[in-house]
C-alpha positions in Angstrom: 0.0 0.0 0.0 1.6 3.2 -1.2 1.0 6.4 0.6 0.8 9.6 -1.4 2.6 12.6 0.0 0.3 15.5 0.9 0.3 18.4 -1.6 2.1 21.5 -0.7 0.1 24.2 1.1 -0.3 27.6 -0.6 2.2 29.1 1.8 4.7 26.4 1.2 4.3 26.9 -2.6 4.8 30.7 -2.1 8.0 30.2 0.0 9.4 27.7 -2.6 8.6 30.1 -5.4 10.4 33.0 -3.6 13.5 30.7 -3.1 13.5 29.7 -6.8 13.3 33.2 -8.1 15.8 34.5 -5.6 18.4 31.8 -6.4 17.9 32.5 -10.2 18.3 36.2 -9.8 21.1 36.4 -7.1 22.7 33.0 -7.0 22.3 32.6 -3.2 19.3 31.9 -1.0 17.2 34.7 0.6 17.3 35.3 4.4 14.3 34.4 6.6 13.3 38.1 6.8 13.5 38.5 3.0 11.2 35.4 2.5 8.8 36.7 5.1 8.6 40.1 3.4 7.8 38.5 0.0 5.2 36.1 1.2 3.5 38.3 3.8 4.7 36.7 7.0 5.9 39.0 9.7 7.1 36.3 12.1 10.5 34.9 11.4 9.5 31.8 13.4 6.6 31.1 11.0 9.0 31.4 8.0 11.5 29.1 9.6 8.7 26.6 10.3 7.7 26.6 6.6 11.4 26.2 5.6 11.7 23.3 8.0 8.7 21.6 6.5 10.1 22.0 3.0 13.5 20.7 4.1 11.8 17.7 5.8 10.0 16.9 2.5 13.3 17.0 0.7 12.6 20.0 -1.5 15.3 22.2 -0.1 18.5 21.6 1.7 21.0 23.8 3.6 24.7 23.9 2.8 25.4 25.7 6.0 23.8 26.6 9.3 21.7 29.5 8.1 18.6 29.3 5.9 20.2 31.7 3.5 22.4 28.8 2.4 19.4 26.8 1.2 19.5 25.3 -2.3 16.8 23.4 -4.2 17.1 19.7 -4.2 17.0 18.0 -7.5 14.6 15.1 -7.8 16.4 11.8 -7.6 15.6 9.3 -10.4 13.5 6.4 -9.2 15.6 3.5 -8.2 15.0 0.2 -9.8 14.0 -2.5 -7.3 16.4 -5.3 -6.6 19.6 -3.4 -7.3 22.1 -2.9 -4.4 25.3 -1.0 -4.0 28.4 -3.1 -4.1 30.6 -0.1 -3.3 32.5 0.5 -0.1 30.5 -0.1 3.0 28.0 -2.4 1.3 26.4 -4.5 4.0 27.7 -2.2 6.8 25.5 -0.9 9.6 24.8 2.8 10.1 28.1 3.1 12.0 30.2 1.9 9.1 30.9 -1.5 10.7 30.1 -4.9 9.4 28.1 -7.2 11.7 30.1 -9.9 13.5 30.0 -13.3 11.9 
């Protein structure tokens, strides 16, 4: 049973559109206050909340600590089922160690 992700809210779409335009025009992400001014949100906390939701959905990512370092995340091509990585760390647990035999 596959679960469809919820569609973006109007506010999330507006924030995402501001980021796209800002990146295209200036080459770097807007600050939280600049996003708020463009979408009509006075509270920086509410802007940060919307950015957090977009980041959780995998639509944006930060390259640094601040939201002004956000970049758009390219959609990953769908993986074919049954193929596994045979590169370094294949079969390792989340700490990079192989299980004991």
